N, C-alpha and C positions, 0 to 999 in steps of 0.2 A: 504493500500500500504506500502511496506517495505522500499521504497526509492523513491526519486524524479527521474523521468525519463527525460533524456536529449535527444535531437536530436542526431542521430548517427554522425553528423558532429562535435560534441563536443568530440569525442573519442580522448584521448590524443595521441600525436605523440609517446611518450615513449612506450605506450602499443603496438602500431602498429609495432614499430621498433623492440621490443624485442619478439614479438609473435612467438612461436614455433609450437603450435598445435591449430587448430580451430575445435571445436566440434560443430555439428549442427544437428538439427532435419531434417527429410526428407519431409513428406507430408505437403504441404502448407508453407514450408520454402524454400526447394530446388525446389519443384514442384509448379505448378500452374494449377488449373483446371484438376488435375490428370495427367499432362504431365510434363516432365523435359525439360524446354526450353533450346535451344542451348546456350544461354547466361549464364545460370546458370552452365551448364556443363563445358563451357569454363572457368568459374571462378575457378572451381575445379582444372583444369589443371594449371591455372595461379598461384594459391596458391602452388600447389605441386612443380612446377618448380621454384617458388620463395623461396623455403625453408620452407614453412609452411605446416606441415602435416595436413590432414583433416580426421576426424573420425565422420561419421554419427552416431547419437544416436536416435533410432527409435522404434516405437511400432510394426513395420512390422515384418513378420515371418522369421524363420530361413532359409526357402527356398530362400526368396528374399535376405537375408543378405549374403548367400554364394556367390550369383552372384555379389553383390555389392563389396564384399571384393576381389573377383578375378578380376573383369573387370573394375572397376572404379579406378581412380587415388587417392586412399585413403589408409591410414595407418592401417585401421581396421574398424570394424562396431560393435556397441553395439545394440542388437536387443531385441524384445519383452519386451521392457521397463526394460531391465537390466537382463533378464534371462540368457544371454550369451554374449560373444564377440567372433568375428571371426577375425583373421588376416592372410592374405595370404603372406607367405614368398616366394617372387618371385625368389630369388636366389636359394633356395632349392626346389622350386616348391612343397610347402607343406602348407596345410591349418591348422592353429592352431585354435582349437575350445576349448573354456573354458566356462563351464556351471556353473551357480551359484548353481543349485540343482543337486542331484544325479538322475539317471534314475528312481529309485524307488520313489523318491519324486515327480518327474514330472508325473509319471504314476498315483500316488495317487491323485495329484492335478487335472489331467485331469478327473479322475473319479468323483471327487467332483464338478467340474465345470459343469457337466451334469445337476445338480440341478439348477444352475444359468441360464444355457441356456434354460431349459424347462420353468422356471418361466418368463424369459424375453420375450420369444416368445409368451407365453400365456397371460401375463399381459400388454404388451405394443404393441398394434396393430401397424403394420407397421415396427417394428424392425425385423432385420434378422441377422443370423450368417454371418460374413464377408466372402466375396468370397475367401479371402486368408487363411481361417482357415485350410484347408488341409495341409498347409505348416508350421504350427505352432507346437512347441514342448512343450510349457509350459503354454500358456495362452489361453483365450477365447476372441475373438473380436466380439462385437455386433455392427453391422452397423446401424448408425442412419442418414447417408446422402450420403455415397459414391455410393452405387448401389440401394438405396431405396429413396423414396421421403423424404425430410428433415423432421425429427421429431422436435417437439417443445422442449423448454428447460425443461418443466415439464416432458416430456417423458424421456429425457436423465437423469434427476434427479431420476426418478422412476427406471431406469435400475441400477443406482448407488446404490440406496436404497436396491434393491434386492441383489446385490453383498455384501453389508454391512451386511444385515440380514443373509446371508449365510456364513459369516465369511471370505469372500474373500477380497483381496486387489484389488483396481481398480484405473484407471486413465482415464480421458477423453481427447482424442485427437481431432483434427479438424474433424474427420470422424467416429471414433469408441469409444466405451467404452471398454477398455481392462481390463480383470479380471484375477486374478491368485491367487494361494496359494503359499506362500513362502516369506521369508524376504529379498526382494531385490527391487531395484528401478533403474532408469536410473543413478542416481548419484553414487550409491554404485558400480555399474559395471564400470562406468567411472573411478572411483578411483582405482579399481582393475586392469583395463587395464593399467593405467598409471604406477602403481607399478610393475606389472608383465611383461609388454612388453616394457616399456620405462625405467624402472629402476629408476624412479623418485618418488617423493612424489607429491600429488595433490597440496599442498601449494607452492612447489618450482618451479613448471612448469609454464612458461609464456604461458597462454592459455586463451581462451574465448569461450563462447557458444552463438549460435544464434538459436532461437526457435520461436514458434508461438501459443502455446496453453497450457491449464492447465496441461497436462501431462509433460510439461517442467518445471513446478514450482519448483521441487527439485533442478534443475540445476540453475535456476534463484536465488534461495536462497543461494546456495553454491559457485558459481563462483564469484570471485571478479569483473570480467568484463563479462557482458552478454548483448546481444542485442535481442530485439524483432522485428520481421517484423510487419508492420503496422496492419495486420489483427488480431494481438493479442488484439487489442482494443475491439474486440467483446466479449472477455472473461474476461476482467479485473475486472468486478464487482464481479466475482466469485472466484477471486484469492487473496491470502494473500501476495505472494512474486512475485515481478515484476522485469524485467530487468532494468539495469541502463541506457540503451540507446534504442532508437526505430527509425526505418526507416520511411521515408515518404511514401514509396511505399509498396505494399503488396506482400506476398508470395515470389516467385522466384525473382521478380523484386526488392523486398526489400533485398533479399540475395545479389543480384548483387550490389545494392547500398552500402551495408555494406562492401563487399569485395573491391569495388573500393576505398572506403575511406581508408581501411587498406593498400592496395597496394600502393596508392599514397603517403602515409606517411612513407614508408620504403625507405632505401637508394637505 
């Protein structure tokens, strides 16, 4: 463990008062059981109306992220574990799309990922290509529990080993193993979003991150203030970097819990 984890109620008032941007994971952080509860969506609006911008940072595909950026009360979306960010300029009615890789690099990456896919499906019985794969532009998502019977940890590790043997980068979310070719991560794209769209540096922006799984580890490592929802405890034994704070409740209820602490400590 990289730091001692405190209960979210220990979050300092100064951090809550100065907060400008809240970055958060999507699956099993904002959602619960595959659904977005009304309470969690309500908290997005409370944050937005209270002067705190929200930016989801997710492994979900470009097709989903276009919708989120357009129709949710968010300032932007980082998708496919850092392959891109989308921001919808509502005043100009224009979607800003910024990709980490060129189209040629993405095309070559998708070609190479076919080997990872074939091996994963052949060597790990029960694994499947994620249902949202048709809407992806840069990565491959192997489903180990969303639309298939939950696989064991050894099966998930086997999928990761295949990606590693094939020279691909990978991250484990609460539902998928995401694999890609290219030098990017959630945190590199978050930093680029802050610099290019907010005109700030990562270090100078009062911000925090809320997440739930190993693919959020780069953000737990880099953010000075980070919060895990309680279901993160299921993964802690396999993680080096952990958040500074944790909620008592899981998934979307944990997100609500954290936001209520933040909002209560602002003027």
